[in-house]
N, C-alpha and C positions, 0 to 999 in steps of 0.2 A: 574456800567457804563461798565465793561468789557463785560457783557452780551448782552448789547445794541449794542456795536460795532461788536459782532458776527453777531446779525441779519442784520445789515447794509451790512457786508461782504458777508453773504449769498445771500442777494438780488442782489448784484452786481454780483456774481458768475452765479446765475440763469439768470439775465438778459443777461450776456455774452453767456451763453448756448443758450439761445432762440434766440439771434442775429445770432449766428453761424448757428443754425438750419434753421432758415428763409434764411439766405445767402445761404446754401446749396440747399435748396429746389427751390429757384428762379433760381440758376446756372442751375438745373437739368430739372425743369419744364418750365423755361422762365417766360417772363412777358408780359401780354397783356395790351396794352395801348388803344386799340380801334381804331388805326390808321393803323393796319395791313391789307394787302389785304385778301380777303377771300381765302381759301384753293382752289387750282385748281381741277375743276372736270374734271377727265379724261373720261368722257362719252361724246360721240357724241349724239347731240340732233337732231333729224329729226321732223319736224312738217308736219303732213299729214291731208288733209282735208277730213272729213267724212261727209255725207249728214246727219246723225241723230246726231252727237256730234263731238267735236274737241277734240282730245287726242294728248298728247304729247309723242313721242316715244323716250325712251332712250335706246341707244346701249352702252353697256359697252365696254371698250377697248378690242379687240380681238387680239390673234397672227395672224402673217401673213397667217399661213396655215388654220386659222380659219375664215378668212373673210366672205366666203361664208355663214356664219351663220347670218349675217346681214339682209338677205332675209327673214328669220324666225322671227327675232326681229321686222321687220317692219310690220308683219301680226299679230302675237300671242303676246298678252299682257304679259303672266306670263312666257315666256319662259327663262329658265336659262341654258346657255351653258355648265357651269361647271358640273351642276347636270347631264345634257345629256351626257356629254363626260364620266363622271365618270360611270354613268349607262351603257353607251355602252361598256366600258372595261369589267365591271363585267359580262354583258350579253354575251359577246364574250366568256370569260372564262368559263362561266357555260354552254353555248352552245357546245363549242368544248370538254370540259371534259365529257359531256352528250354524245355527238357522240362518243368520244373514249371508253367510257364504254359501249356503245350500250343502253343508257338510253332514249327510245323512249317516254316515258311518260313526262320526263321533257322537252323534245324537243317540243312536241306537244303543250304545253302552251307558247312557246317562239317565235314560228316561224310560217309563214303562211303555208297554205295548200301546195302550190307548193314547198317550201323549205322544209316542212316536208316530202313529198314524196321523194325528192332528198336524204335526209339524210337517210330514211328508207331504200331505195334501196340500198344505199352504206352499211348500217349496214347488210342488208340481204346477201349481196355479200361480207361480211367480209373485206371490205376496210377500216374499222376503226382499230385503233391500241389502245388497252387497256392498254399498257405498256408506252404509251406517256404521258407525264404530262409536265405542263407550266414551262418553264424556265424564260422567260420574255416576256413582252407584252407592246408595246406603240402605241399610236395614232399617225401616220406619218402626216396626214393631213385630212381636210375635203374636200372630192371629189366634193360634190354637197349639196345643201340644197335649198328646195323649198316647197311652199305652194300652192297646187292646189286641187281643189274640196273638200275643207275642210279637207284637209289630209296633214300632216306635213311630209316631206320625207327627210331624211338627209343619204347621203352616206359618209361612214368613211373609210380612208385606215388605216389598221392595220398591224404593222409588229410584228410578233409573233415568239418565238423560243420555240421549245418543245424538252425535253430531253427523250430518248427512254432508258428504262429499267435501270434508275437512273444512267446513265452512262454520266457524263459531255463529254465525248469524242465524244458521239453520239448527237449532237444537230441538229435539222432540223429547219431551217429558212424558214418562209412563209411570203408573202405579200398578203393579202386579201383585198377586198373593199366589204364592207356589206352595205346595205341600211336598215335602220330602218324607220318605219312608225308609225303614231298615228294619229287618229282624232283630229282636232283643238280643239273641245269643250270636249274632254275626260277629265276627273279628274284623271284617273288612271295615275299611274308613269309608267305603263308598256309599252314598245315599242315593235312593232312585226318586227322580222326580215323577209324582204319580198325577198330580193335578195342577193346572195353571189357571 
């Protein structure tokens, strides 16, 4: 009889543990009864009439300094502003580093012919500084964004700091506005720098 009492006692202990675990899970995860409102979607929706078909345009919430990107979202279906802005920062860093190092081959693939000629002339006149390296870089704002003649054109205001000769006492701060372009129907992730 003693052995049977222990089994009963074990069942009670396990039931108490299971009840405690369920209680903790409910307090952490919550309980859905079916009467909750749907989660608020922070995306602005625009409906645009198109002759060939109707499509719904979803514009994600943008920061105040990025609102001009709405123009691109209204025209280009698969535009992703976060991916673009991250790529623009990386491109800025790569282009400035290539310029400072006099690396014309890297520049040629990332900039338009006019911008390349300007960079090439400055490198040939030794106006670049190989001892400069990035200290900080931020995107201040989107200066302009438009889609014209099947080309996306976005101008970005950058604020960068470059350290000279690895000396934190010699930091040069610059504010630049660069314009990147890409054909609307291009599947390439590469944007070309067309204005500085």
